[in-house]
Structures are given as C-alpha cells and as structure tokens.
N, C-alpha and C positions, 0 to 999 in steps of 0.2 A: 376374212384363213391369217392374213398376210397381219391383225393387227392381235388380235388372238396370242400368235404363237409369237413375237419379235415385241407385240408393247407394251411395258416401255422398252425405245428402239435405241439400241449401246452408240454410240457418237459413232463414228465415220463411216452409218451404212447411208447410204443414198438407195430413195423410194422412188421405183419412176412405175406411173403409168397410163394408160390411155382412156381418152372419147373420142365423140363421136361417132360409133357405130351405137345400135339400141340394137338390142333381141332380144325380138318377142316368140320366141323359139328352138326349141331346142338345134332343128341346125335354119333358123329364122334371122337374118341376121340386116343392120336398114342403113343406109348413108343419113347420118343427120347430122347437119352439117351448119344453123340457125345456133346467131349466135349466142339464146338467151336457154338453147336446149345446153350449146356447152356451157354456156352457166350455173346449167343446175346439176353435168355430169359429175363437174369440177366438186363443186361443194356437195355433194356424197360422196363423191369416190375422198375427197375429204374426211366426212365424219366419218366414212367406215373404218378406214384408215389413223382415226383418232389423229392429224394430222392439221395444226396449222399453214402450213407450208410444203407443197408435193417438189419433191430434190427436183425430177423428170418429166415433169406433162408433156404425152404423147398425140397429138392427131392422130386416132385407128386412122381416116383418110379423105381424101381431103374428098367434100361433098360437092360435084357436078352443077346440082342446083344454087351452088351459094356464092357469089367473087368470093377468089382466095385473099380477100382484104376483109370483106366482111370477116368471116372464121379468125384471120391469124390476129385482127384488131378485136376481135373477144380473150379472143386467151390472152394479149397481149394486157390488158386488161387488168384480169385474175394475179399479174405476173404485180402490173406495179403495186395491183392491190395487197402480195406479201402476197395468194395463194398460190405462188407458182412460182418457180428458183428457173427454171429450165426451160424451154420449151422443144417437142421432139415432130418428126413429120414420122409419117406410119406407109411405110408403098408409093414412091413419089420417081420421076424422071432425071433426070440431069434438072434438066428445062424448069421444072415445078421448082425444085430445089434454089436456081436461080434467080427463078423467081418468085420467091417469098423470100431470101435473102436477103430482096433491093426492098421488101416490106418489114421484116422483122427481124433478130435477130434467129440464128437455129442451130441451136447446141449440138444431136441427132438427129439421123436419122433412123430408119429400119427398114429393110429390104430385104425381100426371099434373097439367097446369095450362100454358094457352097460351089468347093469340090467341082462338080459336074455343073450345077446351073451358074453360070460366071453372067448370066442377063447385064444387070448388075452396074458393071466393069466399069460404065461413063461417069455412074452415080461412085461409085468406088472411088479413084480417082478425083471427083470434085472433091469431096470430103475429106480427102488427105491437100489438095491444094486448098482447105477451107479450111479445116482445124475441126471440120466437125467431124463427130461419135458416127462407124454407123457399126449399128448390131444387127448384125443377119440371125434373120428367122430361118426354120428349118436345118438352120449349122448343121446338119447329120443328114440332108438329105429325106425328109419322113422318116427315115431310117437305116434307105437304100444303099447310102454311100458304110455303113457295116459289115456290108459280106464285097464290097469287092473287093479287088481280086490284090487287087496297089498297097493298096491300108491294111490287109490282109498281112501282106509277106511282109508291110515294114513294119507292122502291127509284132512282130512274132521276133523280127531281131533287136526289138524296144521290151519287150516282155512287156506290151501294153496290148492297149484295148483298139479293135481297127475306128470303133468311135474315137475313142483318142488321138489317136492319126488325127482323122480330120478334124479337128477341134484343134491342132499343133497345127498342125496348116494355116486353119483359117490365122494366129496369132502370128506363125509365123512373117503371112503377105505383104501382112500393111499392118502402119501403129495404131490405125485409129481403131479396126475392127473389134469389136466386145463380139465375142459369138449366145447368142441365146437359148440355147439347149434342151426342152423340156425336161423334167420329168418326176416322177411321179414315187420317190425312192433313196432314201437319203444316201443307202448305199452309191444309186446311179450321181446323188445331187455330186460324189465323192469321190468317185471315175471321173466327174466328166472334170473336176477343182480341179484335179491330179497331173491333168491332159500338159495343164500352164510347167509340168514340170521334165516333160518328152521332148529332147532335145536335138532338131531329123536334119538328117548331113545336108551337104551342100547336094549330094547327089540323088537321095531321099526327093531332098524339097522339089531340085531338076522333075522326078517317075512324079513326082503327083501334080508338078503343074502343069505337066500334057494330058493329065483326066481331061483337064478345060479343055 
C-alpha cells in the first residue's frame, strides 16, 4: 500500500518497516528471529516497497529462542549489502538495548510509551544519552488519552484536540521522541501532524507530567 500510494518516492522521505514476526491468522503472531527468516522477510519488504535500501529496518521482537548476536548479525549482513541503512529494535528493555549496542549500531527503538504509561522511562533516558531515536507506540494510550480530563482542559485553552495535547507533550518531553500514532483517514493524519504546532506552557507541561 505504501508503494502504491507514494512510489516513486519523493526526496527526503524516510521509510521504515519491521521484520521478525510472522502473522499466521487474524490474531495469530509468531516471533521468528532465525537469520534465514530475517533475510527472507527483509528481501520481501524490499520487493513490495520497490526499494533497493530500507532506511530503517526494525527487529519487531527479539526471539528468545535465537541468540541476540545471531539476529543482529543477520541484519548487519543486510546492512553491509546495502539493503538496510539503519537498524532498530522494538519492545526492548534498557538492559537489552545496552547488550545490543555492544554488538552493533542501533538507530532507533520503538516501545509503548505515553502520558499515562511511562514504564519505558529508563529506556528513554538511555536513548537520550546515546542519541538513539525513541518511537513510542500507542502514544495516545490506544485512545484513552483523548478523553482524559487534563488533556481535555488544556486542549480547550489551545483550540486543539486532546489527542494533539498528548502528542505535543511527547514532543516537549524529550528531543529523541518521535510519536507513531496510527490513523485511518487523511483528516486524522493532518490532525496528528498539527500537534507539532501546539506549544505548551510550563504550567501545562507540569500538569501533564503529573499524570504519570
């Protein structure tokens, strides 16, 4: 769908995708970090995206049945071949990231993180120290933050939506945070992008900080 909508890709567009998880049904997902499977998944993505190189390729989950060195080693080989530009990890602990950066260069991590769910705060601080991008998934708490009273109150003061306030807080909270909200419509996508123009006051930021 990305290739159908955007190919040939405009200059400056960064495309990211993932590998390491196999979907075998509507709600059936299986982690598979075997090197040969990671290579096959990456090359299939290259074909579907009509790319020679994927800008950011993320390991969707670390496979507990395969040594981390083997999984990252397979992705490093793909990077050496020019098929991947940057490597990322999805849903890891700070300890796992520390182990990973000893094996190879990691450009980004993607963990669940939002105003109300800050379990990955130690990971975020590590990313800040290392200059690693942090891409929070469920940045709107799967929709729960759109009805939060504090977000609603601050949104009214800005003529914004509660979702925009929740996204703006992430952008204010750390320079390495790059929210990844989902969307199904162009109007919703534009609303999410407009969150970058919302400038929170120190008092508003403090009130939002207190939610965590």
